[in-house]
C-alpha positions in Angstrom: -16.6 -132.2 78.7 -19.6 -134.2 79.7 -21.9 -133.4 82.7 -20.3 -136.2 84.7 -16.6 -135.1 84.1 -15.0 -134.1 87.4 -13.8 -130.6 87.9 -11.9 -129.0 90.7 -13.9 -126.3 92.7 -12.9 -124.0 95.4 -10.6 -125.2 98.4 -9.6 -128.4 96.2 -13.2 -129.8 96.3 -13.9 -132.1 93.3 -17.4 -131.6 91.9 -18.9 -132.8 88.7 -20.2 -130.5 86.1 -23.7 -131.7 86.9 -23.1 -130.8 90.6 -21.7 -127.4 89.8 -24.9 -126.7 87.8 -27.1 -127.7 90.5 -28.2 -131.1 89.0 -27.4 -134.1 91.3 -25.2 -137.0 90.0 -27.7 -139.6 89.4 -25.6 -142.6 88.7 -23.5 -144.3 91.4 -21.5 -147.4 92.0 -22.2 -149.3 95.1 -19.4 -151.5 96.7 -20.2 -154.2 99.1 -17.0 -154.9 101.0 -16.2 -157.6 103.5 -13.6 -157.8 106.0 -12.2 -160.7 108.0 -9.4 -159.3 110.4 -7.4 -157.0 108.4 -8.2 -158.6 105.0 -10.7 -156.5 102.9 -12.1 -157.6 99.6 -15.0 -156.5 97.2 -18.0 -158.9 97.6 -20.2 -157.1 95.2 -20.1 -154.2 92.9 -23.3 -152.7 91.2 -24.2 -149.7 89.3 -27.3 -147.9 90.7 -29.4 -144.9 89.8 -29.2 -142.7 92.7 -27.5 -139.5 93.9 -24.3 -139.8 96.0 -23.3 -137.4 98.7 -20.9 -134.5 97.6 -17.3 -134.9 97.8 -15.4 -133.8 100.9 -12.3 -131.7 100.1 -9.6 -133.7 98.2 -6.6 -131.5 99.7 -5.6 -130.2 103.0 -6.1 -133.2 105.2 -2.7 -134.8 105.1 -1.6 -136.2 108.6 -5.2 -136.4 109.8 -6.7 -139.4 111.5 -10.1 -141.1 110.6 -11.6 -143.2 107.9 -12.5 -142.1 104.3 -12.7 -143.6 100.9 -11.5 -142.1 97.6 -12.0 -142.5 93.8 -8.6 -142.1 92.1 -7.8 -141.5 88.4 -5.3 -143.6 86.6 -2.4 -141.1 87.6 -3.4 -141.3 91.3 -5.4 -138.0 91.4 -8.1 -137.9 93.8 -11.5 -137.3 92.1 -13.8 -137.9 95.0 -13.4 -138.3 98.9 -15.9 -139.0 101.4 -15.3 -139.1 105.3 -17.3 -141.7 107.3 -17.1 -143.4 110.6 -14.9 -146.4 110.4 -17.1 -149.4 109.5 -14.4 -151.8 110.5 -15.2 -152.9 114.1 -12.0 -154.2 116.0 -13.3 -153.1 119.3 -16.8 -152.6 120.8 -18.3 -150.6 123.7 -19.4 -152.8 126.7 -21.5 -151.5 129.5 -21.3 -153.0 132.9 -23.4 -151.6 135.9 -20.5 -152.1 138.3 -17.6 -150.9 136.3 -19.2 -148.6 133.7 -18.5 -148.4 130.0 -15.3 -149.6 128.5 -14.1 -150.6 124.9 -12.9 -154.2 124.4 -11.3 -155.9 121.5 -13.2 -158.0 119.1 -11.6 -161.6 119.2 -12.4 -162.3 115.4 -13.3 -159.0 113.7 -15.6 -159.8 110.7 -18.3 -157.8 108.9 -19.6 -156.2 105.8 -20.1 -152.6 104.7 -21.2 -150.7 101.8 -19.5 -147.7 100.0 -21.3 -145.6 97.5 -19.4 -143.5 95.0 -20.4 -141.4 91.9 -20.0 -143.2 88.5 -17.3 -141.0 87.1 -15.7 -141.9 83.8 -12.1 -141.1 84.8 -12.2 -143.2 88.1 -9.6 -146.0 88.0 -9.6 -147.1 91.6 -11.4 -147.1 95.0 -9.0 -146.5 97.9 -10.0 -147.1 101.6 -8.0 -144.9 103.9 -7.8 -145.4 107.7 -6.0 -144.6 110.9 -4.4 -147.8 112.2 -7.1 -150.5 113.1 -5.7 -151.2 116.5 -7.8 -149.2 119.1 -4.7 -147.9 120.9 -3.5 -146.4 117.7 -6.7 -145.0 116.2 -5.6 -141.3 116.7 -2.6 -141.8 114.3 -2.4 -140.4 110.8 -4.6 -142.2 108.3 -3.0 -144.3 105.4 -4.3 -146.2 102.5 -5.6 -149.7 103.7 -6.4 -151.1 100.3 -6.8 -150.1 96.7 -9.5 -151.8 94.5 -9.1 -151.3 90.7 -12.3 -150.6 89.1 -11.6 -152.3 85.8 -12.2 -156.1 85.7 -9.1 -158.1 85.9 -7.9 -159.2 82.3 -7.9 -162.9 81.6 -4.7 -164.4 80.2 -5.0 -166.3 77.2 
């Protein structure tokens, strides 16, 4: 087993051998993801030499709301999970001196965000998980939004 092979720790948390031994994971994959309405796509993917935050627990969160991203192996097992604030802005907070603060929908939601994950040899896909993107449904249980395969597509021919 290499220092970068994932292992399951207490409470279902996935940690690499290097993390368990106190050495930080030094190689990561940075995904730049763009969204235009509900359509998400990878704009850029690069390998970088830097530590990643530790994984959040990979079990016991079924039915919860929020936003997170996961690295899956080829069988769909979760190798890494990181909970973050939802980077997809479908509404914004507006301040008015007379009426106070309120949230209003964004007419044409568009943007870019970055996801940083450890460069794990068994990782097969990056999965973005979110509660529904409509503001009135944001407390509903999160579901997979999109799955990005990590292997480059094969060319026919």
